[in-house]
C-alpha positions as CSV (number, residue, x, y, z in Angstrom):
1,X,-11.0,14.6,-18.9
2,X,-7.8,13.4,-16.9
3,X,-5.6,10.7,-17.9
4,X,-2.5,9.1,-15.5
5,X,-0.7,6.2,-14.8
6,X,-0.7,4.7,-10.9
7,X,2.8,4.6,-9.9
8,X,3.3,4.9,-6.0
9,X,-0.1,6.8,-4.7
10,X,1.2,7.4,-1.3
11,X,3.7,9.7,-2.9
12,X,0.3,10.7,-5.0
13,X,-0.6,10.0,-8.5
14,X,1.9,10.4,-11.5
15,X,0.1,12.0,-14.8
16,X,1.0,10.3,-17.9
17,X,-0.5,10.3,-21.4
18,X,-2.6,7.0,-21.6
19,X,-0.6,4.4,-24.5
20,X,-2.2,2.4,-27.1
21,X,-1.7,-1.4,-27.0
22,X,-1.8,-3.0,-30.0
23,X,-4.2,-6.2,-30.1
24,X,-5.8,-5.7,-26.3
25,X,-9.4,-5.2,-28.2
26,X,-9.1,-9.0,-29.7
27,X,-11.1,-10.5,-27.3
28,X,-9.0,-13.5,-26.9
29,X,-8.4,-15.9,-23.7
30,X,-4.9,-18.0,-23.8
31,X,-2.2,-17.3,-21.8
32,X,-1.3,-14.4,-20.7
33,X,-3.4,-12.4,-22.9
34,X,-6.6,-11.6,-20.5
35,X,-6.6,-8.1,-19.3
36,X,-8.4,-6.4,-16.8
37,X,-10.4,-3.5,-17.4
38,X,-12.1,-1.8,-13.8
39,X,-14.7,0.1,-14.5
40,X,-15.7,2.8,-11.9
41,X,-14.3,1.4,-8.6
42,X,-17.1,2.7,-5.9
43,X,-16.7,-0.1,-3.7
44,X,-13.5,-1.6,-2.1
45,X,-14.2,-5.2,-3.2
46,X,-12.7,-4.4,-7.0
47,X,-9.7,-3.7,-5.4
48,X,-9.8,-7.2,-3.1
49,X,-9.9,-8.6,-6.5
50,X,-6.7,-7.7,-7.0
51,X,-5.0,-8.4,-3.3
52,X,-3.8,-11.4,-5.6
53,X,-1.7,-11.8,-8.8
54,X,-3.2,-14.1,-11.5
55,X,-1.5,-16.9,-13.6
56,X,-2.0,-16.0,-17.5
57,X,-3.4,-12.6,-16.8
58,X,-1.6,-9.6,-17.3
59,X,-0.4,-7.0,-14.6
60,X,-1.4,-3.7,-16.6
61,X,-5.1,-2.8,-15.6
62,X,-6.9,-0.5,-17.2
63,X,-9.2,1.8,-15.0
64,X,-11.9,3.9,-16.5
65,X,-14.4,6.0,-13.8
66,X,-14.7,9.7,-12.8
67,X,-12.0,11.9,-11.0
68,X,-13.2,11.6,-6.9
69,X,-12.4,10.4,-3.6
70,X,-13.6,6.3,-5.1
71,X,-11.1,6.0,-7.4
72,X,-8.5,7.2,-5.1
73,X,-9.3,5.0,-2.7
74,X,-9.6,2.7,-5.0
75,X,-6.0,3.1,-6.5
76,X,-4.7,3.0,-2.6
77,X,-6.0,0.1,-1.7
78,X,-4.3,-1.6,-4.8
79,X,-1.2,0.5,-3.9
80,X,-1.5,-1.2,-0.5
81,X,-1.3,-4.6,-1.4
82,X,1.5,-3.8,-4.3
83,X,4.1,-2.4,-1.5
84,X,3.1,-4.8,1.5
85,X,6.3,-6.3,3.2
86,X,4.7,-10.1,2.3
87,X,3.7,-11.3,-1.3
88,X,3.3,-7.9,-2.7
89,X,1.5,-7.7,-6.0
90,X,2.6,-6.0,-8.7
91,X,0.2,-4.2,-10.9
92,X,0.2,-1.6,-12.6
93,X,-2.9,0.6,-13.0
94,X,-3.0,3.0,-16.5
95,X,-6.1,5.3,-15.2
96,X,-8.5,7.1,-17.1
97,X,-10.7,10.0,-15.7
98,X,-13.8,11.7,-17.0
99,X,-17.0,12.0,-17.3
100,X,-17.4,9.8,-20.2
101,X,-15.2,7.4,-18.6
102,X,-17.5,4.4,-19.9
103,X,-18.1,5.9,-23.2
104,X,-14.2,5.8,-23.3
105,X,-13.9,2.7,-22.6
106,X,-15.7,1.2,-24.5
107,X,-14.2,2.9,-27.5
108,X,-10.4,1.8,-26.3
109,X,-10.9,-1.6,-25.3
110,X,-8.1,-1.8,-23.5
111,X,-8.3,-5.4,-22.0
112,X,-10.9,-8.6,-22.2
113,X,-12.6,-8.3,-18.7
114,X,-14.4,-5.3,-17.2
115,X,-14.5,-6.0,-13.5
116,X,-17.7,-3.8,-12.3
117,X,-17.8,-3.3,-8.3
118,X,-19.1,-0.2,-7.2
119,X,-22.1,2.1,-7.6
120,X,-25.4,-0.7,-8.6
121,X,-27.9,2.3,-10.7
122,X,-25.9,1.6,-13.9
123,X,-24.6,-2.4,-13.4
124,X,-27.4,-3.5,-15.7
125,X,-26.4,-1.1,-18.6
126,X,-22.9,-1.7,-17.9
127,X,-23.2,-5.2,-18.2
128,X,-25.2,-5.1,-21.2
129,X,-23.2,-2.7,-23.2
130,X,-20.4,-4.5,-22.0
131,X,-21.3,-7.8,-23.5
132,X,-22.0,-5.9,-26.2
133,X,-19.1,-4.8,-27.0
134,X,-17.6,-8.4,-26.8
135,X,-16.2,-8.0,-23.6
136,X,-16.2,-10.7,-20.8
137,X,-17.6,-9.3,-17.3
138,X,-16.2,-10.1,-13.8
139,X,-19.2,-8.2,-11.6
140,X,-19.9,-8.0,-8.1
141,X,-23.2,-8.8,-6.3
142,X,-26.1,-7.4,-6.9
143,X,-26.0,-7.8,-11.1
144,X,-29.8,-6.6,-10.6
145,X,-31.7,-4.7,-8.3
146,X,-34.8,-4.5,-9.5
147,X,-37.5,-5.9,-11.7
148,X,-36.1,-3.9,-14.7
149,X,-32.9,-4.6,-13.8
150,X,-33.4,-8.1,-13.9
151,X,-35.3,-8.6,-16.9
152,X,-31.8,-5.9,-18.9
153,X,-29.8,-8.9,-17.2
154,X,-31.8,-11.7,-19.3
155,X,-31.0,-9.9,-22.3
156,X,-27.4,-9.5,-21.3
157,X,-26.5,-13.1,-20.8
158,X,-28.2,-14.1,-24.1
159,X,-26.0,-11.1,-26.0
160,X,-23.0,-12.6,-24.0
161,X,-24.1,-16.0,-25.6
162,X,-24.7,-14.6,-29.4
163,X,-20.7,-12.7,-28.8
164,X,-19.2,-15.8,-26.9
165,X,-18.5,-13.9,-24.1
166,X,-18.7,-14.8,-20.4
167,X,-20.8,-12.7,-17.4
168,X,-20.6,-14.0,-13.9
169,X,-21.0,-12.4,-10.9
170,X,-18.6,-12.9,-7.7
171,X,-20.1,-15.1,-4.9
172,X,-17.2,-15.7,-2.4
173,X,-19.2,-17.6,0.4
174,X,-19.5,-20.4,-2.2
175,X,-15.5,-20.6,-0.7
176,X,-16.3,-20.7,2.8
177,X,-15.6,-23.4,4.6
178,X,-18.2,-24.0,6.5
179,X,-21.0,-24.0,3.7
180,X,-18.6,-26.2,1.3
181,X,-18.6,-28.7,4.5
182,X,-22.0,-28.6,5.0
183,X,-22.4,-29.4,1.3
184,X,-20.2,-31.7,1.4
185,X,-22.5,-33.4,4.5
186,X,-25.9,-32.5,2.3
187,X,-24.6,-35.1,0.1
188,X,-24.6,-38.0,2.3
189,X,-27.6,-40.1,2.5
190,X,-26.7,-41.8,5.4
191,X,-26.1,-38.7,7.7
192,X,-28.6,-35.7,6.4
193,X,-30.9,-37.6,4.5
194,X,-33.2,-35.6,1.9
195,X,-33.9,-32.2,1.7
196,X,-37.0,-32.2,3.6
197,X,-40.0,-29.5,1.8
198,X,-40.6,-27.7,5.1
199,X,-43.9,-25.0,5.6
200,X,-44.2,-21.0,5.5
201,X,-44.4,-21.3,9.4
202,X,-41.6,-23.9,9.5
203,X,-38.8,-23.8,6.5
204,X,-37.1,-26.0,5.4
205,X,-34.3,-23.5,5.6
206,X,-33.4,-20.5,7.4
207,X,-30.6,-18.1,6.5
208,X,-30.2,-14.9,8.3
209,X,-27.1,-12.4,8.6
210,X,-26.7,-9.2,10.2
211,X,-24.3,-6.8,9.1
212,X,-22.6,-3.3,9.6
213,X,-21.7,-0.3,7.7
214,X,-18.9,0.9,9.7
215,X,-16.0,-2.1,9.3
216,X,-12.4,-2.8,9.0
217,X,-11.2,-3.9,5.4
218,X,-7.6,-4.7,5.2
219,X,-6.5,-3.3,8.8
220,X,-8.3,0.0,7.9
221,X,-11.5,1.7,8.8
222,X,-13.6,1.2,5.3
223,X,-15.0,4.2,4.4
224,X,-18.6,4.4,2.5
225,X,-18.8,6.2,-0.7
226,X,-21.7,9.0,0.4
227,X,-24.3,7.3,-2.4
228,X,-24.0,4.0,-0.7
229,X,-26.7,5.0,1.7
230,X,-28.9,5.5,-0.5
231,X,-31.4,2.2,-2.3
232,X,-31.8,3.5,-4.9
233,X,-27.9,3.6,-6.2
234,X,-26.7,0.4,-3.6
235,X,-30.0,-1.3,-4.0
236,X,-32.7,-2.0,-1.0
237,X,-31.1,-4.6,1.8
238,X,-34.0,-7.1,-0.4
239,X,-31.7,-7.3,-3.1
240,X,-28.1,-7.1,-1.9
241,X,-26.1,-9.1,0.5
242,X,-29.4,-11.2,0.4
243,X,-27.6,-12.5,-3.5
244,X,-25.3,-14.5,-1.4
245,X,-27.7,-16.5,1.2
246,X,-30.2,-16.8,-2.0
247,X,-26.9,-18.1,-4.3
248,X,-26.0,-21.0,-1.5
249,X,-29.2,-22.5,-1.3
250,X,-29.5,-23.0,-4.8
251,X,-25.7,-24.1,-4.3
252,X,-26.0,-26.8,-1.7
253,X,-29.5,-28.1,-1.5
254,X,-29.9,-28.3,-5.6
255,X,-26.0,-28.7,-6.8
256,X,-25.3,-29.2,-10.8
257,X,-28.8,-28.5,-11.2
258,X,-30.0,-26.3,-13.7
259,X,-33.7,-23.6,-12.1
260,X,-36.0,-22.6,-14.3
261,X,-37.0,-19.0,-12.2
262,X,-40.6,-19.2,-14.2
263,X,-41.4,-22.7,-13.0
264,X,-39.4,-23.4,-9.9
265,X,-39.3,-20.0,-7.7
266,X,-42.6,-18.8,-5.7
267,X,-41.8,-16.0,-3.6
268,X,-44.8,-16.0,-1.1
269,X,-44.2,-12.3,0.9
270,X,-41.6,-10.6,2.0
271,X,-40.7,-7.3,3.9
272,X,-38.4,-4.6,4.6
273,X,-37.6,-1.9,7.2
274,X,-35.1,0.6,8.2
275,X,-31.4,1.2,10.2
276,X,-31.9,4.7,11.6
277,X,-28.7,6.3,11.2
278,X,-27.2,9.5,12.8
279,X,-25.9,12.1,11.0
280,X,-22.5,12.0,13.4
281,X,-22.5,8.2,12.2
282,X,-22.7,9.1,9.0
283,X,-20.2,11.3,8.9
284,X,-17.6,8.7,10.8
285,X,-18.7,6.1,7.7
286,X,-18.2,8.0,4.9
287,X,-15.9,11.7,6.3
288,X,-18.9,13.6,5.0
289,X,-20.2,16.5,6.9
290,X,-23.9,16.7,6.3
291,X,-26.1,13.9,4.1
292,X,-26.1,14.8,0.4
293,X,-29.0,16.5,-1.5
294,X,-30.1,13.0,-2.6
295,X,-30.6,11.3,0.5
296,X,-32.6,14.1,2.4
297,X,-36.1,12.3,1.3
298,X,-35.1,9.6,4.0
299,X,-34.1,11.8,6.6
300,X,-36.8,12.0,9.1
301,X,-36.5,13.5,12.4
302,X,-32.7,14.3,11.8
303,X,-32.1,10.1,11.7
304,X,-31.0,8.5,8.3
305,X,-34.1,5.8,7.5
306,X,-32.2,3.1,5.0
307,X,-33.9,0.8,3.8
308,X,-31.5,-1.6,4.3
309,X,-33.4,-4.4,6.3
310,X,-35.7,-7.6,4.5
311,X,-37.1,-10.7,5.3
312,X,-38.4,-12.9,1.9
313,X,-40.2,-16.7,2.3
314,X,-40.6,-18.3,-1.0
315,X,-40.3,-22.1,-2.4
316,X,-37.1,-23.2,-4.3
317,X,-38.8,-26.8,-6.4
318,X,-41.1,-26.6,-3.1
319,X,-38.9,-26.7,-0.8
320,X,-39.6,-23.6,1.8
321,X,-37.4,-21.1,2.7
322,X,-36.6,-18.3,4.8
323,X,-34.2,-15.3,4.0
324,X,-33.6,-12.5,6.2
325,X,-30.6,-9.8,6.7
326,X,-30.4,-6.8,9.3
327,X,-27.7,-4.1,8.8
328,X,-26.7,-2.0,12.3
329,X,-24.0,0.9,12.2
330,X,-21.8,-0.9,14.1
331,X,-20.9,-4.3,15.9
332,X,-20.7,-5.1,19.7
333,X,-16.7,-5.3,20.5
334,X,-15.1,-8.4,19.9
335,X,-17.8,-8.9,17.0
336,X,-18.6,-8.8,13.5
337,X,-21.2,-9.6,10.7
338,X,-23.0,-12.5,11.7
339,X,-24.8,-15.9,10.2
340,X,-27.4,-18.3,11.3
341,X,-28.5,-21.0,8.9
342,X,-30.9,-23.7,9.4
343,X,-31.4,-26.5,6.9
344,X,-33.6,-29.9,8.3
345,X,-33.0,-33.0,7.1
346,X,-34.7,-35.8,7.2
347,X,-31.9,-37.7,9.0
348,X,-30.7,-34.1,10.7
349,X,-30.5,-31.0,10.7
350,X,-27.5,-28.8,10.0
351,X,-27.1,-25.5,11.9
352,X,-25.0,-22.6,11.5
353,X,-24.1,-20.2,14.5
354,X,-21.6,-17.0,14.9
355,X,-22.9,-15.5,18.2
356,X,-21.2,-14.3,21.3
357,X,-21.2,-17.9,22.4
358,X,-19.2,-19.1,19.5
359,X,-17.1,-15.9,19.9
360,X,-18.3,-14.6,16.7
361,X,-17.1,-17.6,14.2
362,X,-18.8,-19.0,12.1
363,X,-19.7,-22.8,13.8
364,X,-21.2,-26.0,12.3
365,X,-23.6,-28.8,14.2
366,X,-25.4,-31.6,13.5
367,X,-28.5,-32.1,15.1
368,X,-30.0,-35.3,14.5
369,X,-33.1,-36.2,13.9
370,X,-33.6,-40.2,12.9
371,X,-34.1,-42.5,15.6
372,X,-32.0,-44.5,13.7
373,X,-30.1,-46.2,16.2
374,X,-26.8,-46.7,14.0
375,X,-27.3,-43.0,13.3
376,X,-23.8,-42.6,15.0
377,X,-22.0,-45.0,13.9
378,X,-23.1,-44.4,10.6
379,X,-22.2,-40.2,11.1
380,X,-18.6,-41.5,12.0
381,X,-17.9,-43.7,9.1
382,X,-19.3,-40.9,6.7
383,X,-17.2,-38.0,8.4
384,X,-13.6,-40.1,8.7
385,X,-14.1,-40.1,4.6
386,X,-14.8,-36.2,4.7
387,X,-11.9,-36.0,6.8
388,X,-9.5,-37.3,4.1
389,X,-10.6,-34.9,2.3
390,X,-10.1,-32.0,4.9
391,X,-7.4,-33.5,7.0
392,X,-7.9,-32.0,10.9
393,X,-11.6,-31.3,10.8
394,X,-13.1,-33.0,13.4
395,X,-16.6,-34.8,15.2
396,X,-16.8,-33.5,18.5
397,X,-19.7,-34.9,20.7
398,X,-22.0,-32.6,22.1
399,X,-25.3,-33.0,24.4
400,X,-27.9,-32.3,21.3
401,X,-25.6,-33.9,18.2
402,X,-22.6,-32.9,17.3
403,X,-20.0,-29.9,16.3
404,X,-17.8,-29.9,13.4
405,X,-14.5,-28.7,14.5
406,X,-12.7,-26.6,11.4
407,X,-8.7,-26.2,12.3
408,X,-8.2,-22.2,11.5
409,X,-5.7,-22.8,8.6
410,X,-8.6,-23.6,6.5
411,X,-11.0,-19.8,7.6
412,X,-9.1,-17.9,5.1
413,X,-11.1,-14.9,5.9
414,X,-13.4,-13.2,3.3
415,X,-10.8,-11.3,1.8
416,X,-9.0,-13.9,0.5
417,X,-11.9,-15.5,-1.4
418,X,-11.7,-13.3,-4.1
419,X,-8.7,-14.9,-5.4
420,X,-10.7,-18.2,-5.3
421,X,-14.0,-16.5,-6.8
422,X,-11.2,-14.9,-9.2
423,X,-9.3,-18.3,-10.4
424,X,-12.7,-19.8,-11.1
425,X,-13.9,-17.0,-13.1
426,X,-10.3,-17.7,-15.1
427,X,-10.9,-21.7,-15.6
428,X,-14.0,-20.7,-17.2
429,X,-12.9,-18.1,-19.5
430,X,-9.7,-19.8,-20.6
431,X,-11.7,-23.4,-20.9
432,X,-14.1,-21.5,-22.8
433,X,-17.0,-22.9,-21.3
434,X,-19.1,-23.0,-17.5
435,X,-21.0,-25.1,-16.4
436,X,-24.4,-25.6,-17.9
437,X,-26.0,-24.9,-14.9
438,X,-24.2,-21.4,-14.0
439,X,-26.0,-19.1,-16.1
440,X,-29.8,-20.4,-15.3
441,X,-29.2,-21.0,-11.3
442,X,-27.7,-16.7,-12.0
443,X,-31.0,-15.9,-13.4
444,X,-32.9,-17.7,-10.7
445,X,-31.0,-16.3,-7.6
446,X,-31.6,-12.5,-9.4
447,X,-35.0,-13.3,-10.3
448,X,-35.9,-14.3,-6.5
449,X,-34.1,-11.0,-4.6
450,X,-35.8,-8.7,-7.7
451,X,-38.7,-10.6,-7.4
452,X,-39.0,-10.5,-3.4
453,X,-38.4,-6.4,-3.5
454,X,-41.4,-5.9,-5.7
455,X,-43.5,-8.4,-3.4
456,X,-42.4,-6.4,0.0
457,X,-43.0,-2.5,-2.0
458,X,-46.7,-3.9,-2.8
């Protein structure tokens, strides 16, 4: 068991004794009374929360974790933000290391917001016990990786309400300018029309994403935890990245509508498949010389077979949707993670492409299906109003429709969106409430993903 305070990770870690701070155990949310607790930060998203400083949040952060490479990587990332030349942060990390880190965190209660981003195997349990202890929780996706976890999550939301605390997940894609503009266009009757119902063969909504195990984060190669390739700890592909896509479908197609997962969602079919990873690839992304024992069951003919890929077909309020995710080891040169989206309206289809033709940058297109001779006139009139809200956004005519040209200044990048999510959560926390649709829609989202996994496994 160790306890130390981070001053400068690059010169290693200076050990000190943790000191008690009076009054921090109270669950208040007034200005300057919000204190963060980072619990077992095994994923770099925990560090991205601290890439920015936040008004009303104390700069002292308490970290509880088992000793190891993961927590040290987290502290190094925070230290990198603290020491960068431009807009450095000023976080002060007080760290407790020990196998009893979780019980110690609950006992100490040094803050009132638990940040969770790491191994997902115990996340549902961490969430439930944290809200039971009167702590707010800001959790990275996924908050549940199977049906058992979903049922526990449902109970956690009930406990959070009972204890007057908030439980919220980090949905960065709501702050992607492409998704924001698409949501605006879908609200325009003269542009999008009504959302089609679609069929299983021709869904009204299609979302496909391609991700990569080996990538760069904040300018440096990302070193994955050893367990990241274990679906029992990270989660199956059907319940991980798909969380974002299911969330965006709900957020854009049924804005401000509280969904009831018991009545509004039907998972029709789902499937899953593996990505083969060589030992050399595993080593380059984890720095490990061998596959750990718990992964040997997934090694076939020398290749680690990871169930990172999946596809689900489901209906949301009778609207047919298809969501799929594919994981490759590394992106092609000059490329990165990619996304394809199709949303069918009675007057136009909205399409997002991010392939080689788009230089691997997301681009939004409008494809008119309406026979209305005044469609282009109506589109330009509505777009003029949109351009007032988003100056610089332009409509570019193409042979089969229009492209929405978005200035690069709006594309702040995935990492900056963590500050957007955190600010939204803090706004809810300070006001003491969040929109009535948020909790039921989080439940709807995790029901969809975990039910799809259940169907695929059968």
